[in-house]
Gaussian input, Z-matrix of N, CA and C with variables (Angstrom, degrees):
# hf/3-21g

backbone

0 1
 N
 C     1     B1
 C     2     B2     1     A1
 N     3     B3     2     A2     1     D1
 C     4     B4     3     A3     2     D2
 C     5     B5     4     A4     3     D3
 N     6     B6     5     A5     4     D4
 C     7     B7     6     A6     5     D5
 C     8     B8     7     A7     6     D6
 N     9     B9     8     A8     7     D7
 C    10    B10     9     A9     8     D8
 C    11    B11    10    A10     9     D9
 N    12    B12    11    A11    10    D10
 C    13    B13    12    A12    11    D11
 C    14    B14    13    A13    12    D12
 N    15    B15    14    A14    13    D13
 C    16    B16    15    A15    14    D14
 C    17    B17    16    A16    15    D15
 N    18    B18    17    A17    16    D16
 C    19    B19    18    A18    17    D17
 C    20    B20    19    A19    18    D18
 N    21    B21    20    A20    19    D19
 C    22    B22    21    A21    20    D20
 C    23    B23    22    A22    21    D21
 N    24    B24    23    A23    22    D22
 C    25    B25    24    A24    23    D23
 C    26    B26    25    A25    24    D24
 N    27    B27    26    A26    25    D25
 C    28    B28    27    A27    26    D26
 C    29    B29    28    A28    27    D27
 N    30    B30    29    A29    28    D28
 C    31    B31    30    A30    29    D29
 C    32    B32    31    A31    30    D30
 N    33    B33    32    A32    31    D31
 C    34    B34    33    A33    32    D32
 C    35    B35    34    A34    33    D33
 N    36    B36    35    A35    34    D34
 C    37    B37    36    A36    35    D35
 C    38    B38    37    A37    36    D36
 N    39    B39    38    A38    37    D37
 C    40    B40    39    A39    38    D38
 C    41    B41    40    A40    39    D39
 N    42    B42    41    A41    40    D40
 C    43    B43    42    A42    41    D41
 C    44    B44    43    A43    42    D42
 N    45    B45    44    A44    43    D43
 C    46    B46    45    A45    44    D44
 C    47    B47    46    A46    45    D45
 N    48    B48    47    A47    46    D46
 C    49    B49    48    A48    47    D47
 C    50    B50    49    A49    48    D48
 N    51    B51    50    A50    49    D49
 C    52    B52    51    A51    50    D50
 C    53    B53    52    A52    51    D51
 N    54    B54    53    A53    52    D52
 C    55    B55    54    A54    53    D53
 C    56    B56    55    A55    54    D54
 N    57    B57    56    A56    55    D55
 C    58    B58    57    A57    56    D56
 C    59    B59    58    A58    57    D57
 N    60    B60    59    A59    58    D58
 C    61    B61    60    A60    59    D59
 C    62    B62    61    A61    60    D60
 N    63    B63    62    A62    61    D61
 C    64    B64    63    A63    62    D62
 C    65    B65    64    A64    63    D63
 N    66    B66    65    A65    64    D64
 C    67    B67    66    A66    65    D65
 C    68    B68    67    A67    66    D66
 N    69    B69    68    A68    67    D67
 C    70    B70    69    A69    68    D68
 C    71    B71    70    A70    69    D69
 N    72    B72    71    A71    70    D70
 C    73    B73    72    A72    71    D71
 C    74    B74    73    A73    72    D72
 N    75    B75    74    A74    73    D73
 C    76    B76    75    A75    74    D74
 C    77    B77    76    A76    75    D75
 N    78    B78    77    A77    76    D76
 C    79    B79    78    A78    77    D77
 C    80    B80    79    A79    78    D78
 N    81    B81    80    A80    79    D79
 C    82    B82    81    A81    80    D80
 C    83    B83    82    A82    81    D81
 N    84    B84    83    A83    82    D82
 C    85    B85    84    A84    83    D83
 C    86    B86    85    A85    84    D84
 N    87    B87    86    A86    85    D85
 C    88    B88    87    A87    86    D86
 C    89    B89    88    A88    87    D87
 N    90    B90    89    A89    88    D88
 C    91    B91    90    A90    89    D89
 C    92    B92    91    A91    90    D90
 N    93    B93    92    A92    91    D91
 C    94    B94    93    A93    92    D92
 C    95    B95    94    A94    93    D93
 N    96    B96    95    A95    94    D94
 C    97    B97    96    A96    95    D95
 C    98    B98    97    A97    96    D96
 N    99    B99    98    A98    97    D97
 C   100   B100    99    A99    98    D98
 C   101   B101   100   A100    99    D99
 N   102   B102   101   A101   100   D100
 C   103   B103   102   A102   101   D101
 C   104   B104   103   A103   102   D102
 N   105   B105   104   A104   103   D103
 C   106   B106   105   A105   104   D104
 C   107   B107   106   A106   105   D105
 N   108   B108   107   A107   106   D106
 C   109   B109   108   A108   107   D107
 C   110   B110   109   A109   108   D108
 N   111   B111   110   A110   109   D109
 C   112   B112   111   A111   110   D110
 C   113   B113   112   A112   111   D111
 N   114   B114   113   A113   112   D112
 C   115   B115   114   A114   113   D113
 C   116   B116   115   A115   114   D114
 N   117   B117   116   A116   115   D115
 C   118   B118   117   A117   116   D116
 C   119   B119   118   A118   117   D117
 N   120   B120   119   A119   118   D118
 C   121   B121   120   A120   119   D119
 C   122   B122   121   A121   120   D120
 N   123   B123   122   A122   121   D121
 C   124   B124   123   A123   122   D122
 C   125   B125   124   A124   123   D123
 N   126   B126   125   A125   124   D124
 C   127   B127   126   A126   125   D125
 C   128   B128   127   A127   126   D126
 N   129   B129   128   A128   127   D127
 C   130   B130   129   A129   128   D128
 C   131   B131   130   A130   129   D129
 N   132   B132   131   A131   130   D130
 C   133   B133   132   A132   131   D131
 C   134   B134   133   A133   132   D132
 N   135   B135   134   A134   133   D133
 C   136   B136   135   A135   134   D134
 C   137   B137   136   A136   135   D135
 N   138   B138   137   A137   136   D136
 C   139   B139   138   A138   137   D137
 C   140   B140   139   A139   138   D138
 N   141   B141   140   A140   139   D139
 C   142   B142   141   A141   140   D140
 C   143   B143   142   A142   141   D141
 N   144   B144   143   A143   142   D142
 C   145   B145   144   A144   143   D143
 C   146   B146   145   A145   144   D144
 N   147   B147   146   A146   145   D145
 C   148   B148   147   A147   146   D146
 C   149   B149   148   A148   147   D147
 N   150   B150   149   A149   148   D148
 C   151   B151   150   A150   149   D149
 C   152   B152   151   A151   150   D150
 N   153   B153   152   A152   151   D151
 C   154   B154   153   A153   152   D152
 C   155   B155   154   A154   153   D153
 N   156   B156   155   A155   154   D154
 C   157   B157   156   A156   155   D155
 C   158   B158   157   A157   156   D156
 N   159   B159   158   A158   157   D157
 C   160   B160   159   A159   158   D158
 C   161   B161   160   A160   159   D159
 N   162   B162   161   A161   160   D160
 C   163   B163   162   A162   161   D161
 C   164   B164   163   A163   162   D162
 N   165   B165   164   A164   163   D163
 C   166   B166   165   A165   164   D164
 C   167   B167   166   A166   165   D165
 N   168   B168   167   A167   166   D166
 C   169   B169   168   A168   167   D167
 C   170   B170   169   A169   168   D168
 N   171   B171   170   A170   169   D169
 C   172   B172   171   A171   170   D170
 C   173   B173   172   A172   171   D171
 N   174   B174   173   A173   172   D172
 C   175   B175   174   A174   173   D173
 C   176   B176   175   A175   174   D174
 N   177   B177   176   A176   175   D175
 C   178   B178   177   A177   176   D176
 C   179   B179   178   A178   177   D177
 N   180   B180   179   A179   178   D178
 C   181   B181   180   A180   179   D179
 C   182   B182   181   A181   180   D180
 N   183   B183   182   A182   181   D181
 C   184   B184   183   A183   182   D182
 C   185   B185   184   A184   183   D183
 N   186   B186   185   A185   184   D184
 C   187   B187   186   A186   185   D185
 C   188   B188   187   A187   186   D186
 N   189   B189   188   A188   187   D187
 C   190   B190   189   A189   188   D188
 C   191   B191   190   A190   189   D189
 N   192   B192   191   A191   190   D190
 C   193   B193   192   A192   191   D191
 C   194   B194   193   A193   192   D192
 N   195   B195   194   A194   193   D193
 C   196   B196   195   A195   194   D194
 C   197   B197   196   A196   195   D195
 N   198   B198   197   A197   196   D196
 C   199   B199   198   A198   197   D197
 C   200   B200   199   A199   198   D198
 N   201   B201   200   A200   199   D199
 C   202   B202   201   A201   200   D200
 C   203   B203   202   A202   201   D201
 N   204   B204   203   A203   202   D202
 C   205   B205   204   A204   203   D203
 C   206   B206   205   A205   204   D204
 N   207   B207   206   A206   205   D205
 C   208   B208   207   A207   206   D206
 C   209   B209   208   A208   207   D207
 N   210   B210   209   A209   208   D208
 C   211   B211   210   A210   209   D209
 C   212   B212   211   A211   210   D210
 N   213   B213   212   A212   211   D211
 C   214   B214   213   A213   212   D212
 C   215   B215   214   A214   213   D213

   B1=1.4473
   B2=1.5287
   B3=1.3154
   B4=1.4662
   B5=1.5259
   B6=1.3089
   B7=1.4625
   B8=1.5287
   B9=1.3204
   B10=1.4578
   B11=1.5320
   B12=1.3253
   B13=1.4604
   B14=1.5197
   B15=1.3359
   B16=1.4674
   B17=1.5220
   B18=1.3097
   B19=1.4621
   B20=1.5230
   B21=1.3171
   B22=1.4610
   B23=1.5163
   B24=1.3173
   B25=1.4604
   B26=1.5114
   B27=1.3242
   B28=1.4574
   B29=1.5186
   B30=1.3196
   B31=1.4676
   B32=1.5217
   B33=1.3034
   B34=1.4618
   B35=1.5232
   B36=1.3280
   B37=1.4533
   B38=1.5287
   B39=1.3237
   B40=1.4658
   B41=1.5257
   B42=1.3072
   B43=1.4651
   B44=1.5240
   B45=1.3180
   B46=1.4675
   B47=1.5301
   B48=1.3195
   B49=1.4617
   B50=1.5200
   B51=1.3182
   B52=1.4566
   B53=1.5230
   B54=1.3034
   B55=1.4654
   B56=1.5167
   B57=1.3096
   B58=1.4580
   B59=1.5326
   B60=1.3253
   B61=1.4630
   B62=1.5252
   B63=1.3262
   B64=1.4598
   B65=1.5248
   B66=1.3170
   B67=1.4652
   B68=1.5233
   B69=1.3239
   B70=1.4567
   B71=1.5265
   B72=1.3230
   B73=1.4669
   B74=1.5278
   B75=1.3127
   B76=1.4642
   B77=1.5228
   B78=1.3247
   B79=1.4701
   B80=1.5233
   B81=1.3331
   B82=1.4612
   B83=1.5295
   B84=1.3195
   B85=1.4684
   B86=1.5273
   B87=1.3079
   B88=1.4584
   B89=1.5312
   B90=1.3298
   B91=1.4666
   B92=1.5257
   B93=1.3272
   B94=1.4604
   B95=1.5200
   B96=1.3243
   B97=1.4590
   B98=1.5272
   B99=1.3256
   B100=1.4649
   B101=1.5285
   B102=1.3340
   B103=1.4589
   B104=1.5190
   B105=1.3239
   B106=1.4675
   B107=1.5202
   B108=1.3186
   B109=1.4639
   B110=1.5327
   B111=1.3330
   B112=1.4668
   B113=1.5295
   B114=1.3305
   B115=1.4620
   B116=1.5281
   B117=1.3117
   B118=1.4597
   B119=1.5267
   B120=1.3300
   B121=1.4629
   B122=1.5299
   B123=1.3224
   B124=1.4597
   B125=1.5266
   B126=1.3153
   B127=1.4710
   B128=1.5281
   B129=1.3400
   B130=1.4600
   B131=1.5229
   B132=1.3266
   B133=1.4693
   B134=1.5295
   B135=1.3295
   B136=1.4616
   B137=1.5267
   B138=1.3328
   B139=1.4714
   B140=1.5285
   B141=1.3055
   B142=1.4593
   B143=1.5299
   B144=1.3138
   B145=1.4669
   B146=1.5241
   B147=1.3256
   B148=1.4675
   B149=1.5287
   B150=1.3114
   B151=1.4610
   B152=1.5255
   B153=1.3139
   B154=1.4656
   B155=1.5290
   B156=1.3304
   B157=1.4704
   B158=1.5324
   B159=1.3454
   B160=1.4759
   B161=1.5326
   B162=1.3319
   B163=1.4622
   B164=1.5245
   B165=1.3250
   B166=1.4655
   B167=1.5284
   B168=1.3332
   B169=1.4672
   B170=1.5246
   B171=1.3249
   B172=1.4699
   B173=1.5226
   B174=1.3136
   B175=1.4648
   B176=1.5275
   B177=1.3231
   B178=1.4661
   B179=1.5182
   B180=1.3246
   B181=1.4644
   B182=1.5271
   B183=1.3280
   B184=1.4606
   B185=1.5282
   B186=1.3140
   B187=1.4755
   B188=1.5262
   B189=1.3314
   B190=1.4580
   B191=1.5269
   B192=1.3151
   B193=1.4608
   B194=1.5242
   B195=1.3185
   B196=1.4695
   B197=1.5154
   B198=1.3297
   B199=1.4690
   B200=1.5294
   B201=1.3369
   B202=1.4660
   B203=1.5250
   B204=1.3243
   B205=1.4548
   B206=1.5223
   B207=1.3104
   B208=1.4615
   B209=1.5266
   B210=1.3161
   B211=1.4721
   B212=1.5158
   B213=1.3199
   B214=1.4629
   B215=1.4653
   A1=108.10
   A2=115.39
   A3=121.20
   A4=109.26
   A5=117.03
   A6=121.86
   A7=111.36
   A8=118.35
   A9=122.17
   A10=113.68
   A11=118.59
   A12=120.70
   A13=114.30
   A14=121.48
   A15=118.84
   A16=112.58
   A17=118.32
   A18=121.21
   A19=112.54
   A20=118.20
   A21=119.91
   A22=111.38
   A23=117.24
   A24=121.21
   A25=111.37
   A26=116.49
   A27=120.51
   A28=110.97
   A29=116.79
   A30=120.12
   A31=111.16
   A32=117.51
   A33=121.02
   A34=110.59
   A35=116.46
   A36=121.46
   A37=110.73
   A38=116.14
   A39=121.04
   A40=110.78
   A41=117.74
   A42=121.21
   A43=111.41
   A44=116.91
   A45=120.81
   A46=110.00
   A47=116.66
   A48=120.12
   A49=112.22
   A50=117.39
   A51=120.53
   A52=110.44
   A53=117.22
   A54=121.29
   A55=111.63
   A56=116.79
   A57=121.16
   A58=110.88
   A59=117.12
   A60=120.96
   A61=111.18
   A62=116.57
   A63=120.42
   A64=110.68
   A65=116.42
   A66=121.08
   A67=111.04
   A68=117.14
   A69=121.51
   A70=110.95
   A71=117.76
   A72=121.12
   A73=112.14
   A74=116.71
   A75=120.00
   A76=110.57
   A77=116.82
   A78=120.53
   A79=111.35
   A80=116.54
   A81=119.66
   A82=111.66
   A83=116.40
   A84=119.49
   A85=110.79
   A86=116.61
   A87=120.92
   A88=110.97
   A89=117.43
   A90=120.72
   A91=111.25
   A92=117.50
   A93=120.52
   A94=110.60
   A95=117.12
   A96=121.08
   A97=111.34
   A98=116.32
   A99=120.16
   A100=110.20
   A101=117.18
   A102=120.97
   A103=111.92
   A104=117.12
   A105=120.70
   A106=111.30
   A107=115.94
   A108=120.13
   A109=111.60
   A110=116.62
   A111=119.55
   A112=111.63
   A113=117.42
   A114=120.06
   A115=111.08
   A116=115.76
   A117=119.64
   A118=110.64
   A119=116.88
   A120=121.41
   A121=111.32
   A122=117.02
   A123=121.32
   A124=112.64
   A125=117.41
   A126=124.60
   A127=112.73
   A128=115.73
   A129=119.54
   A130=109.11
   A131=115.74
   A132=119.19
   A133=111.23
   A134=117.33
   A135=121.26
   A136=108.28
   A137=117.46
   A138=119.87
   A139=112.05
   A140=115.81
   A141=121.94
   A142=112.51
   A143=116.67
   A144=120.19
   A145=112.64
   A146=117.18
   A147=120.16
   A148=110.02
   A149=116.84
   A150=121.00
   A151=111.85
   A152=117.21
   A153=120.59
   A154=112.34
   A155=117.48
   A156=119.48
   A157=113.45
   A158=119.74
   A159=117.65
   A160=113.47
   A161=117.13
   A162=119.27
   A163=111.16
   A164=116.48
   A165=119.72
   A166=111.51
   A167=116.01
   A168=119.93
   A169=110.25
   A170=117.29
   A171=120.33
   A172=111.80
   A173=117.08
   A174=120.14
   A175=110.11
   A176=116.62
   A177=120.09
   A178=112.75
   A179=117.13
   A180=120.37
   A181=111.25
   A182=117.26
   A183=119.70
   A184=110.34
   A185=116.22
   A186=120.55
   A187=110.50
   A188=116.59
   A189=121.10
   A190=111.12
   A191=117.85
   A192=121.43
   A193=110.42
   A194=116.90
   A195=120.24
   A196=110.83
   A197=116.05
   A198=120.49
   A199=111.19
   A200=116.75
   A201=120.16
   A202=112.75
   A203=117.08
   A204=119.01
   A205=113.55
   A206=118.64
   A207=120.16
   A208=112.04
   A209=118.17
   A210=120.68
   A211=111.45
   A212=117.02
   A213=120.26
   A214=113.12
   D1=125.94
   D2=-178.76
   D3=-96.45
   D4=132.04
   D5=-177.55
   D6=-73.67
   D7=-28.32
   D8=-174.56
   D9=-76.85
   D10=-16.19
   D11=-176.16
   D12=-60.78
   D13=-45.83
   D14=178.47
   D15=-64.14
   D16=-27.66
   D17=-179.64
   D18=-72.76
   D19=-22.32
   D20=179.19
   D21=-63.25
   D22=-42.42
   D23=177.46
   D24=-66.80
   D25=-39.13
   D26=178.46
   D27=-66.95
   D28=-39.88
   D29=179.11
   D30=-65.83
   D31=-38.71
   D32=178.76
   D33=-64.42
   D34=-43.05
   D35=178.59
   D36=-66.90
   D37=-40.99
   D38=178.33
   D39=-62.08
   D40=-43.33
   D41=179.23
   D42=-66.37
   D43=-34.65
   D44=177.95
   D45=-63.44
   D46=-47.76
   D47=-179.58
   D48=-72.55
   D49=-31.23
   D50=175.49
   D51=-65.64
   D52=-40.13
   D53=176.11
   D54=-65.63
   D55=-39.24
   D56=178.62
   D57=-65.93
   D58=-42.22
   D59=178.71
   D60=-65.69
   D61=-40.13
   D62=177.83
   D63=-64.27
   D64=-43.04
   D65=178.02
   D66=-61.35
   D67=-40.71
   D68=179.53
   D69=-65.10
   D70=-46.36
   D71=-178.76
   D72=-64.50
   D73=-42.62
   D74=179.38
   D75=-67.22
   D76=-40.36
   D77=178.83
   D78=-63.69
   D79=-42.75
   D80=178.95
   D81=-66.07
   D82=-42.63
   D83=178.90
   D84=-62.93
   D85=-41.66
   D86=178.84
   D87=-66.08
   D88=-39.43
   D89=178.75
   D90=-65.33
   D91=-40.08
   D92=177.59
   D93=-66.28
   D94=-43.26
   D95=179.22
   D96=-61.59
   D97=-47.05
   D98=179.38
   D99=-65.16
   D100=-38.82
   D101=177.56
   D102=-61.84
   D103=-42.24
   D104=177.24
   D105=-61.79
   D106=-46.61
   D107=-179.40
   D108=-64.04
   D109=-42.48
   D110=179.87
   D111=-68.25
   D112=-39.44
   D113=177.09
   D114=-62.08
   D115=-39.78
   D116=178.93
   D117=-69.37
   D118=-41.02
   D119=-177.94
   D120=-69.56
   D121=-38.64
   D122=-179.34
   D123=-86.22
   D124=-5.74
   D125=177.20
   D126=57.85
   D127=47.38
   D128=174.57
   D129=-74.80
   D130=143.29
   D131=178.90
   D132=-76.32
   D133=-29.84
   D134=175.31
   D135=-113.50
   D136=148.38
   D137=-179.32
   D138=-75.16
   D139=72.84
   D140=-174.30
   D141=-69.20
   D142=-48.93
   D143=-175.52
   D144=-73.05
   D145=-21.81
   D146=175.83
   D147=-65.49
   D148=-27.97
   D149=177.98
   D150=-90.10
   D151=-39.73
   D152=-173.34
   D153=-72.52
   D154=-46.28
   D155=-176.42
   D156=-62.12
   D157=-46.92
   D158=176.08
   D159=-63.35
   D160=-33.49
   D161=175.93
   D162=-63.30
   D163=-41.85
   D164=177.36
   D165=-64.42
   D166=-37.77
   D167=177.33
   D168=-64.05
   D169=-44.36
   D170=179.05
   D171=-62.45
   D172=-43.71
   D173=178.54
   D174=-62.66
   D175=-42.57
   D176=178.45
   D177=-64.35
   D178=-40.36
   D179=179.45
   D180=-68.83
   D181=-40.29
   D182=177.35
   D183=-64.63
   D184=-40.19
   D185=176.38
   D186=-60.22
   D187=-43.16
   D188=179.36
   D189=-64.72
   D190=-41.70
   D191=179.48
   D192=-64.12
   D193=-43.83
   D194=178.57
   D195=-62.59
   D196=-43.25
   D197=-179.71
   D198=-64.51
   D199=-42.02
   D200=-178.83
   D201=-69.98
   D202=-37.18
   D203=-177.36
   D204=-84.19
   D205=-16.48
   D206=179.92
   D207=-79.95
   D208=-10.91
   D209=179.20
   D210=-69.57
   D211=-25.39
   D212=-175.20
   D213=-85.13

């Protein structure tokens, strides 16, 4: 009996969620950056796109997570 075998499944699952978390953080940072640039370029008085773009990213990521996990 090998002790490392149960950890292989855990490591695979951990890497899957680590990749998902990294994707979420990079997507949110990119959405905020693009929102800042667009707000500045469009000369909005309130930072509208800084709020809207990350919200759209979060909704899209949650939709993707639900879609991926409902297959099982």
